[in-house]
A tleap script that builds the chain and sets N, CA, C and O, in Angstrom:
source leaprc.protein.ff14SB
mol = sequence {
  NMET THR ASP THR THR PRO GLU ARG PRO PRO
  LEU PRO ASP HIE LEU SER ILE ASP PRO ARG
  SER PRO HIE HIE VAL ALA ALA VAL PHE GLU
  HIE ASP ILE GLY VAL ARG PHE ASN GLY LYS
  ASP ARG LEU ASP VAL GLU GLU TYR CYS VAL
  GLY GLU GLY TRP ILE LYS VAL PRO ALA GLY
  LYS THR LEU ASP ARG LYS GLY LYS PRO LEU
  LEU ILE LYS LEU LYS GLY GLN VAL GLU VAL
  PHE TYR CARG
}
set mol.1.N position { 59.238 115.842 98.234 }
set mol.1.CA position { 60.101 114.490 97.433 }
set mol.1.C position { 61.238 114.169 98.198 }
set mol.1.O position { 62.090 114.935 98.649 }
set mol.2.N position { 61.137 112.783 98.302 }
set mol.2.CA position { 62.197 112.022 98.767 }
set mol.2.C position { 62.898 111.127 97.618 }
set mol.2.O position { 62.231 110.625 96.714 }
set mol.3.N position { 64.449 110.950 97.738 }
set mol.3.CA position { 65.025 110.197 96.963 }
set mol.3.C position { 65.054 108.618 97.084 }
set mol.3.O position { 65.625 108.120 98.054 }
set mol.4.N position { 64.543 107.936 96.269 }
set mol.4.CA position { 64.238 106.441 96.452 }
set mol.4.C position { 65.317 105.646 95.840 }
set mol.4.O position { 65.138 104.434 95.723 }
set mol.5.N position { 66.538 106.243 95.392 }
set mol.5.CA position { 67.569 105.272 94.967 }
set mol.5.C position { 68.364 104.765 96.038 }
set mol.5.O position { 68.968 105.484 96.835 }
set mol.6.N position { 68.357 103.321 96.047 }
set mol.6.CA position { 69.394 102.673 96.982 }
set mol.6.C position { 70.552 103.208 97.138 }
set mol.6.O position { 71.296 103.585 96.232 }
set mol.7.N position { 70.783 103.269 98.499 }
set mol.7.CA position { 72.457 103.512 99.086 }
set mol.7.C position { 73.299 102.526 98.289 }
set mol.7.O position { 73.033 101.326 98.214 }
set mol.8.N position { 74.332 103.115 97.701 }
set mol.8.CA position { 75.539 102.184 97.219 }
set mol.8.C position { 76.458 102.224 98.361 }
set mol.8.O position { 76.859 103.151 99.066 }
set mol.9.N position { 76.742 100.617 98.344 }
set mol.9.CA position { 78.105 100.447 99.280 }
set mol.9.C position { 79.149 100.857 98.934 }
set mol.9.O position { 79.193 101.307 97.789 }
set mol.10.N position { 80.402 100.873 99.761 }
set mol.10.CA position { 81.670 101.522 99.263 }
set mol.10.C position { 82.439 100.634 98.370 }
set mol.10.O position { 82.382 99.418 98.557 }
set mol.11.N position { 83.088 101.082 97.504 }
set mol.11.CA position { 83.626 99.815 96.455 }
set mol.11.C position { 84.802 99.327 97.310 }
set mol.11.O position { 85.471 100.296 97.670 }
set mol.12.N position { 85.207 98.349 97.687 }
set mol.12.CA position { 86.462 97.728 98.257 }
set mol.12.C position { 87.440 97.840 97.530 }
set mol.12.O position { 87.403 98.042 96.316 }
set mol.13.N position { 88.585 97.698 98.331 }
set mol.13.CA position { 89.918 97.792 97.861 }
set mol.13.C position { 90.409 96.708 96.724 }
set mol.13.O position { 91.196 96.852 95.789 }
set mol.14.N position { 89.665 95.599 97.147 }
set mol.14.CA position { 89.836 94.110 96.671 }
set mol.14.C position { 88.729 93.645 96.183 }
set mol.14.O position { 87.827 93.642 97.020 }
set mol.15.N position { 88.368 93.156 94.917 }
set mol.15.CA position { 86.989 92.795 94.777 }
set mol.15.C position { 87.284 91.529 93.459 }
set mol.15.O position { 88.097 91.698 92.550 }
set mol.16.N position { 86.455 90.334 93.622 }
set mol.16.CA position { 86.407 89.355 92.903 }
set mol.16.C position { 84.994 89.039 92.303 }
set mol.16.O position { 84.150 89.144 93.193 }
set mol.17.N position { 84.570 88.766 91.360 }
set mol.17.CA position { 83.250 88.569 90.407 }
set mol.17.C position { 82.752 86.885 90.887 }
set mol.17.O position { 81.643 86.352 90.915 }
set mol.18.N position { 84.010 86.426 91.200 }
set mol.18.CA position { 83.471 84.792 91.574 }
set mol.18.C position { 83.096 84.566 93.216 }
set mol.18.O position { 83.837 84.818 94.167 }
set mol.19.N position { 81.745 84.026 93.255 }
set mol.19.CA position { 81.124 84.037 94.466 }
set mol.19.C position { 81.742 83.140 95.437 }
set mol.19.O position { 81.369 83.130 96.610 }
set mol.20.N position { 82.853 82.241 94.910 }
set mol.20.CA position { 83.542 81.258 95.997 }
set mol.20.C position { 84.726 82.367 96.697 }
set mol.20.O position { 85.272 82.173 97.783 }
set mol.21.N position { 84.901 83.234 96.042 }
set mol.21.CA position { 86.100 83.979 96.578 }
set mol.21.C position { 85.899 84.806 97.814 }
set mol.21.O position { 84.813 85.362 97.981 }
set mol.22.N position { 86.778 84.918 98.611 }
set mol.22.CA position { 86.661 85.486 100.007 }
set mol.22.C position { 86.564 87.013 99.683 }
set mol.22.O position { 86.142 87.726 100.593 }
set mol.23.N position { 86.890 87.578 98.541 }
set mol.23.CA position { 87.018 88.971 98.117 }
set mol.23.C position { 85.598 89.319 97.189 }
set mol.23.O position { 85.535 90.289 96.434 }
set mol.24.N position { 84.757 88.581 97.345 }
set mol.24.CA position { 83.215 88.389 96.654 }
set mol.24.C position { 82.229 89.724 97.568 }
set mol.24.O position { 82.052 89.580 98.777 }
set mol.25.N position { 81.917 90.401 97.165 }
set mol.25.CA position { 80.695 91.296 97.933 }
set mol.25.C position { 79.442 91.515 97.168 }
set mol.25.O position { 79.300 92.421 96.347 }
set mol.26.N position { 78.662 90.752 97.441 }
set mol.26.CA position { 77.451 90.851 96.365 }
set mol.26.C position { 76.754 91.867 96.439 }
set mol.26.O position { 76.100 92.102 95.423 }
set mol.27.N position { 76.623 92.731 97.469 }
set mol.27.CA position { 75.928 93.980 97.432 }
set mol.27.C position { 76.595 94.945 96.582 }
set mol.27.O position { 76.030 96.015 96.356 }
set mol.28.N position { 77.694 94.698 96.101 }
set mol.28.CA position { 78.252 95.684 95.375 }
set mol.28.C position { 77.948 95.342 93.825 }
set mol.28.O position { 77.932 96.240 92.983 }
set mol.29.N position { 77.710 94.007 93.505 }
set mol.29.CA position { 77.322 93.783 92.354 }
set mol.29.C position { 75.806 94.074 91.909 }
set mol.29.O position { 75.487 93.791 90.754 }
set mol.30.N position { 74.869 94.626 92.780 }
set mol.30.CA position { 73.955 94.665 92.850 }
set mol.30.C position { 73.656 96.277 91.743 }
set mol.30.O position { 72.611 96.721 91.266 }
set mol.31.N position { 74.908 96.717 91.678 }
set mol.31.CA position { 75.015 98.257 90.835 }
set mol.31.C position { 76.034 97.976 89.703 }
set mol.31.O position { 76.823 97.032 89.708 }
set mol.32.N position { 75.930 98.824 88.823 }
set mol.32.CA position { 76.767 98.436 87.811 }
set mol.32.C position { 78.154 99.301 88.045 }
set mol.32.O position { 78.086 100.468 88.430 }
set mol.33.N position { 79.531 98.594 87.763 }
set mol.33.CA position { 80.757 99.127 88.202 }
set mol.33.C position { 81.415 99.303 87.067 }
set mol.33.O position { 81.089 98.623 86.093 }
set mol.34.N position { 82.402 100.188 86.979 }
set mol.34.CA position { 83.372 100.359 86.098 }
set mol.34.C position { 84.866 100.127 86.592 }
set mol.34.O position { 85.173 100.295 87.772 }
set mol.35.N position { 85.623 99.797 85.781 }
set mol.35.CA position { 86.960 99.718 86.092 }
set mol.35.C position { 87.799 100.184 84.690 }
set mol.35.O position { 87.590 99.853 83.523 }
set mol.36.N position { 88.962 101.199 85.340 }
set mol.36.CA position { 89.476 101.833 84.270 }
set mol.36.C position { 90.945 101.487 84.737 }
set mol.36.O position { 91.385 101.863 85.824 }
set mol.37.N position { 91.801 100.602 83.660 }
set mol.37.CA position { 93.237 100.472 83.998 }
set mol.37.C position { 94.052 101.138 83.128 }
set mol.37.O position { 93.863 100.947 81.926 }
set mol.38.N position { 95.056 101.996 83.539 }
set mol.38.CA position { 95.817 102.844 83.113 }
set mol.38.C position { 95.215 103.823 82.132 }
set mol.38.O position { 95.842 104.084 81.106 }
set mol.39.N position { 94.231 104.294 82.336 }
set mol.39.CA position { 93.303 105.254 81.691 }
set mol.39.C position { 92.396 104.758 80.595 }
set mol.39.O position { 91.832 105.581 79.874 }
set mol.40.N position { 92.253 103.715 80.458 }
set mol.40.CA position { 91.077 102.733 79.556 }
set mol.40.C position { 90.220 102.037 80.120 }
set mol.40.O position { 90.578 101.203 80.951 }
set mol.41.N position { 88.998 102.203 79.827 }
set mol.41.CA position { 87.866 101.449 80.431 }
set mol.41.C position { 87.957 99.917 79.979 }
set mol.41.O position { 88.139 99.600 78.803 }
set mol.42.N position { 87.809 98.970 81.052 }
set mol.42.CA position { 87.921 97.692 80.949 }
set mol.42.C position { 86.773 96.793 81.261 }
set mol.42.O position { 86.427 96.798 82.442 }
set mol.43.N position { 86.040 95.941 80.357 }
set mol.43.CA position { 84.807 95.518 80.544 }
set mol.43.C position { 85.057 93.945 80.948 }
set mol.43.O position { 84.131 93.195 81.258 }
set mol.44.N position { 86.336 93.577 80.905 }
set mol.44.CA position { 86.685 91.917 80.897 }
set mol.44.C position { 87.364 91.656 82.485 }
set mol.44.O position { 88.030 90.635 82.654 }
set mol.45.N position { 87.200 92.441 83.415 }
set mol.45.CA position { 87.956 92.373 84.616 }
set mol.45.C position { 87.255 91.207 85.306 }
set mol.45.O position { 86.026 91.204 85.238 }
set mol.46.N position { 87.902 90.149 86.003 }
set mol.46.CA position { 87.590 89.519 86.907 }
set mol.46.C position { 87.656 89.533 88.204 }
set mol.46.O position { 86.906 89.011 89.029 }
set mol.47.N position { 88.975 90.409 88.395 }
set mol.47.CA position { 89.337 90.525 89.800 }
set mol.47.C position { 90.133 91.703 89.997 }
set mol.47.O position { 91.110 91.805 89.255 }
set mol.48.N position { 89.924 92.640 90.856 }
set mol.48.CA position { 90.859 93.664 90.965 }
set mol.48.C position { 91.596 93.993 92.370 }
set mol.48.O position { 91.163 93.519 93.420 }
set mol.49.N position { 92.791 94.873 92.324 }
set mol.49.CA position { 93.006 95.187 93.820 }
set mol.49.C position { 93.635 96.746 93.430 }
set mol.49.O position { 94.582 96.917 92.662 }
set mol.50.N position { 93.047 97.601 93.986 }
set mol.50.CA position { 93.479 99.078 93.771 }
set mol.50.C position { 94.651 99.344 94.683 }
set mol.50.O position { 95.503 100.096 94.210 }
set mol.51.N position { 94.859 98.884 95.872 }
set mol.51.CA position { 96.046 99.248 96.725 }
set mol.51.C position { 97.173 98.638 95.946 }
set mol.51.O position { 97.991 99.499 95.622 }
set mol.52.N position { 97.472 97.455 95.550 }
set mol.52.CA position { 98.102 96.858 95.064 }
set mol.52.C position { 98.621 97.243 93.591 }
set mol.52.O position { 99.788 97.203 93.204 }
set mol.53.N position { 97.419 97.646 92.821 }
set mol.53.CA position { 97.766 98.176 91.357 }
set mol.53.C position { 97.607 96.984 90.305 }
set mol.53.O position { 98.512 96.903 89.475 }
set mol.54.N position { 96.656 96.123 90.238 }
set mol.54.CA position { 96.600 94.959 89.222 }
set mol.54.C position { 95.124 94.657 89.240 }
set mol.54.O position { 94.244 94.872 90.073 }
set mol.55.N position { 95.137 94.090 88.049 }
set mol.55.CA position { 93.504 93.327 87.584 }
set mol.55.C position { 94.031 92.157 86.960 }
set mol.55.O position { 95.084 92.040 86.332 }
set mol.56.N position { 93.148 91.300 87.221 }
set mol.56.CA position { 92.966 89.769 86.401 }
set mol.56.C position { 91.896 89.675 85.495 }
set mol.56.O position { 90.707 89.858 85.756 }
set mol.57.N position { 92.490 89.325 84.217 }
set mol.57.CA position { 91.449 89.191 83.031 }
set mol.57.C position { 91.563 87.948 82.635 }
set mol.57.O position { 92.486 87.217 82.996 }
set mol.58.N position { 90.462 87.538 81.714 }
set mol.58.CA position { 90.992 86.042 81.105 }
set mol.58.C position { 92.159 86.280 79.861 }
set mol.58.O position { 92.398 87.280 79.184 }
set mol.59.N position { 92.748 84.970 79.866 }
set mol.59.CA position { 93.507 84.948 78.523 }
set mol.59.C position { 93.183 84.381 77.656 }
set mol.59.O position { 93.369 83.165 77.595 }
set mol.60.N position { 92.674 84.972 76.832 }
set mol.60.CA position { 91.985 84.370 75.620 }
set mol.60.C position { 90.711 83.464 75.696 }
set mol.60.O position { 89.684 83.711 76.328 }
set mol.61.N position { 90.958 82.462 74.994 }
set mol.61.CA position { 89.870 81.226 75.129 }
set mol.61.C position { 90.278 80.036 75.934 }
set mol.61.O position { 89.588 79.021 76.026 }
set mol.62.N position { 91.594 80.239 76.590 }
set mol.62.CA position { 92.104 79.491 77.495 }
set mol.62.C position { 91.541 78.863 78.579 }
set mol.62.O position { 91.468 79.561 79.590 }
set mol.63.N position { 91.116 77.727 78.654 }
set mol.63.CA position { 90.701 77.304 80.003 }
set mol.63.C position { 91.393 76.572 81.098 }
set mol.63.O position { 92.303 75.852 80.687 }
set mol.64.N position { 91.185 76.565 82.486 }
set mol.64.CA position { 91.950 75.583 83.228 }
set mol.64.C position { 91.245 74.287 83.339 }
set mol.64.O position { 90.254 74.077 82.639 }
set mol.65.N position { 91.662 73.460 84.118 }
set mol.65.CA position { 91.209 71.971 84.019 }
set mol.65.C position { 89.869 72.071 84.858 }
set mol.65.O position { 89.344 70.958 84.895 }
set mol.66.N position { 89.232 72.902 85.455 }
set mol.66.CA position { 87.782 72.979 86.005 }
set mol.66.C position { 86.951 73.604 84.819 }
set mol.66.O position { 85.779 73.851 85.102 }
set mol.67.N position { 87.288 73.845 83.772 }
set mol.67.CA position { 86.741 74.495 82.718 }
set mol.67.C position { 86.364 76.331 82.928 }
set mol.67.O position { 85.430 76.924 82.388 }
set mol.68.N position { 87.387 76.918 83.852 }
set mol.68.CA position { 87.125 78.274 84.261 }
set mol.68.C position { 88.045 78.892 83.131 }
set mol.68.O position { 88.833 78.127 82.575 }
set mol.69.N position { 88.008 80.054 82.799 }
set mol.69.CA position { 88.974 81.096 82.313 }
set mol.69.C position { 90.322 80.856 82.637 }
set mol.69.O position { 90.317 80.722 83.861 }
set mol.70.N position { 91.292 80.747 82.289 }
set mol.70.CA position { 92.628 81.107 82.730 }
set mol.70.C position { 92.999 82.507 82.759 }
set mol.70.O position { 93.101 83.246 81.780 }
set mol.71.N position { 93.209 82.828 84.096 }
set mol.71.CA position { 93.407 84.684 84.292 }
set mol.71.C position { 94.898 84.969 84.299 }
set mol.71.O position { 95.800 84.252 84.733 }
set mol.72.N position { 94.972 86.195 83.712 }
set mol.72.CA position { 96.400 86.627 83.627 }
set mol.72.C position { 96.356 87.906 84.549 }
set mol.72.O position { 95.283 88.505 84.630 }
set mol.73.N position { 97.708 88.468 85.412 }
set mol.73.CA position { 97.578 89.618 86.268 }
set mol.73.C position { 98.083 90.408 85.302 }
set mol.73.O position { 98.764 89.996 84.362 }
set mol.74.N position { 97.725 91.718 85.529 }
set mol.74.CA position { 98.140 92.873 84.838 }
set mol.74.C position { 98.582 93.879 85.717 }
set mol.74.O position { 97.833 93.884 86.694 }
set mol.75.N position { 99.516 94.783 85.815 }
set mol.75.CA position { 99.970 95.505 86.701 }
set mol.75.C position { 99.845 97.053 86.261 }
set mol.75.O position { 100.498 97.443 85.293 }
set mol.76.N position { 99.132 97.802 86.866 }
set mol.76.CA position { 99.352 99.321 86.533 }
set mol.76.C position { 98.430 100.038 87.456 }
set mol.76.O position { 98.199 99.610 88.586 }
set mol.77.N position { 97.885 101.168 86.961 }
set mol.77.CA position { 96.942 101.942 87.689 }
set mol.77.C position { 95.472 101.663 87.601 }
set mol.77.O position { 94.938 101.574 86.495 }
set mol.78.N position { 94.894 101.543 88.548 }
set mol.78.CA position { 93.576 100.797 88.774 }
set mol.78.C position { 92.801 101.955 89.284 }
set mol.78.O position { 93.286 102.651 90.175 }
set mol.79.N position { 91.462 102.252 88.712 }
set mol.79.CA position { 90.685 102.908 89.110 }
set mol.79.C position { 89.033 102.391 89.324 }
set mol.79.O position { 88.566 101.965 88.268 }
set mol.80.N position { 88.270 102.361 90.251 }
set mol.80.CA position { 87.223 101.515 89.874 }
set mol.80.C position { 85.956 102.939 90.214 }
set mol.80.O position { 86.218 104.076 90.606 }
set mol.81.N position { 84.930 102.487 89.971 }
set mol.81.CA position { 83.478 103.735 90.172 }
set mol.81.C position { 82.378 103.093 89.850 }
set mol.81.O position { 82.525 102.069 89.183 }
set mol.82.N position { 81.237 103.441 90.166 }
set mol.82.CA position { 79.904 103.193 89.745 }
set mol.82.C position { 79.597 104.076 88.795 }
set mol.82.O position { 79.842 105.282 88.786 }
set mol.83.N position { 78.850 103.187 87.704 }
set mol.83.CA position { 78.403 104.086 86.262 }
set mol.83.C position { 77.281 104.551 86.925 }
set mol.83.O position { 76.496 105.308 86.355 }
savepdb mol mol.pdb
quit
């Protein structure tokens, strides 16, 4: 028997879901990723940095002038994992 599950790439220290960002890694998004911020699972994270300890999340329904959600940075303990 052989294991046919695809190899998961290592999770980067800094990752963004925006494909135009230099911190976007498409291979990571082929798998389900979880982000735990200060001990609670977050589903609305747009970008994170484990080394610096912050996440960026949308600020409600507010949009910037290009129609994208306005992001706020929250600082705390960040853990990322594959689900």
